[in-house]
C-alpha distance (Angstrom), angle and dihedral (degrees) to the residues before:
residue distance angle dihedral
M1 . . .
K2 3.76 . .
N3 3.75 93.5 .
N4 3.78 89.0 51.6
L5 3.79 92.2 53.5
E6 3.83 91.6 48.4
R7 3.83 90.3 49.6
E8 3.74 91.7 50.7
A9 3.76 92.4 48.8
K10 3.88 91.4 50.5
T11 3.81 88.3 47.1
S12 3.71 94.7 50.8
E13 3.92 90.3 45.4
L14 3.83 90.1 53.8
S15 3.80 94.2 43.6
S16 3.80 93.4 50.5
G17 3.76 96.4 53.6
P18 3.67 129.0 -140.6
V19 3.78 121.8 -18.0
R20 3.98 109.6 -95.2
I21 3.67 120.1 -146.5
T22 3.80 130.8 -169.5
G23 3.76 134.0 -144.3
A24 3.83 137.4 42.2
R25 3.74 117.9 -36.8
F26 3.79 133.5 -151.4
S27 3.74 130.7 176.6
L28 3.75 139.1 172.7
T29 3.86 90.1 -98.1
D30 3.80 89.4 56.9
G31 3.72 92.0 50.5
L32 3.77 91.1 50.1
V33 3.85 90.0 49.4
I34 3.74 91.7 51.9
I35 3.76 93.6 49.3
L36 3.88 91.7 47.1
A37 3.83 89.4 48.1
A38 3.86 91.4 50.5
V39 3.79 91.2 48.9
L40 3.83 92.2 47.0
T41 3.96 88.7 48.8
M42 3.78 94.2 49.2
W43 3.81 91.4 47.1
L44 3.76 92.0 49.3
W45 3.83 91.5 45.5
W46 3.84 88.3 48.5
I47 3.82 95.1 53.3
D48 3.93 86.0 48.2
H49 3.81 93.9 -116.8
G50 3.83 106.2 171.6
L51 3.76 95.8 -141.6
W52 3.89 96.4 53.4
W53 3.75 90.4 118.9
I54 3.88 93.2 68.1
V55 3.74 93.8 73.8
P56 3.95 96.5 58.0
M57 3.76 89.7 38.5
V58 3.88 93.9 54.8
A59 3.77 95.6 34.6
G60 3.85 92.8 48.2
H61 3.80 92.2 48.9
F62 3.83 91.6 45.4
F63 3.81 89.7 55.0
L64 3.80 92.2 42.7
F65 3.75 95.0 50.6
C66 3.86 99.0 36.2
N67 3.81 99.3 38.3
V68 3.76 112.2 22.8
F69 3.94 106.0 29.3
L70 3.85 97.8 19.1
V71 3.79 92.3 -139.6
W72 3.76 122.0 -161.8
R73 3.72 114.6 -101.3
T74 3.85 92.5 -121.5
L75 3.88 89.5 60.2
E76 3.75 91.7 45.8
F77 3.82 89.6 54.0
I78 3.77 88.9 48.6
W79 3.79 91.6 51.0
A80 3.82 90.9 47.6
G81 3.82 92.8 49.3
V82 3.77 93.5 50.8
F83 3.96 88.6 46.6
V84 3.72 92.2 54.1
M85 3.77 93.3 47.9
N86 3.85 89.3 45.1
V87 3.84 92.2 52.3
A88 3.83 91.4 42.8
A89 3.76 91.0 52.4
H90 3.80 92.7 50.3
L91 3.85 91.7 44.1
A92 3.79 88.8 50.5
Q93 3.88 89.6 57.5
G94 3.84 87.8 50.1
R95 3.81 93.9 -106.9
M96 3.81 113.3 138.5
E97 3.90 98.4 166.1
G98 3.76 116.1 106.6
W99 3.68 104.7 -136.7
G100 3.90 95.6 81.0
P101 3.81 94.4 52.7
C102 3.85 91.4 42.1
W103 3.74 94.1 53.2
W104 3.87 91.3 44.3
Q105 3.91 90.5 49.1
L106 3.82 94.9 47.9
P107 3.75 94.4 81.9
V108 3.78 89.3 50.1
T109 3.74 91.6 51.0
I110 3.78 92.2 50.7
A111 3.83 91.7 47.1
V112 3.82 91.7 52.3
I113 3.76 92.6 49.2
V114 3.75 95.0 44.1
L115 3.76 91.4 49.9
Q116 3.70 91.7 49.1
M117 3.72 95.1 47.9
R118 3.85 91.5 48.6
S119 3.78 92.1 58.4
P120 3.71 123.5 102.8
W121 3.83 85.7 -132.5
Y122 3.74 93.3 58.8
H123 3.83 112.6 129.6
G124 3.70 105.2 157.0
V125 3.81 131.1 106.1
W126 3.87 112.7 -25.9
A127 3.82 89.7 11.8
R128 3.79 92.3 136.1
R129 3.79 90.4 54.3
I130 3.78 101.7 43.5
N131 3.73 108.5 26.3
P132 3.91 112.0 74.2
R133 3.87 91.3 -175.8
L134 3.92 95.0 51.8
E135 3.83 92.7 111.9
D136 3.74 91.9 52.2
Y137 3.80 88.6 52.4
L138 3.77 93.7 46.1
Q139 3.76 91.6 50.8
H140 3.86 91.5 50.9
K141 3.80 93.6 -110.2
L142 3.72 96.0 124.7
């Protein structure tokens, strides 16, 4: 009897898939990456490299998308592609300062976050408040 219950428990664990969690995440690795990005940014700024601002822009968005809003990889790739084109367009015009690309990228960042938060699969920060289908997602029904 006990073996059958254990077998059923293991089967239900396997069929339900991995445990899904909600909310923002932060790990030791995240902290180390943030510190490394900060050090690299300061060093690039100190040596007067014109593109020093790219490191905090990319690292900040990576943290925002992967740890706070838990954005789908497809949306991350779209954001990254637009960012590369945005920076390339500014560099082609001889502009190396970061404010132009940052302002042009802001609507893309907002669009990515809004699209993610409006999804029935959204499980990032504030998911329990704004996603009425969160429990279905967490129980692998979506």
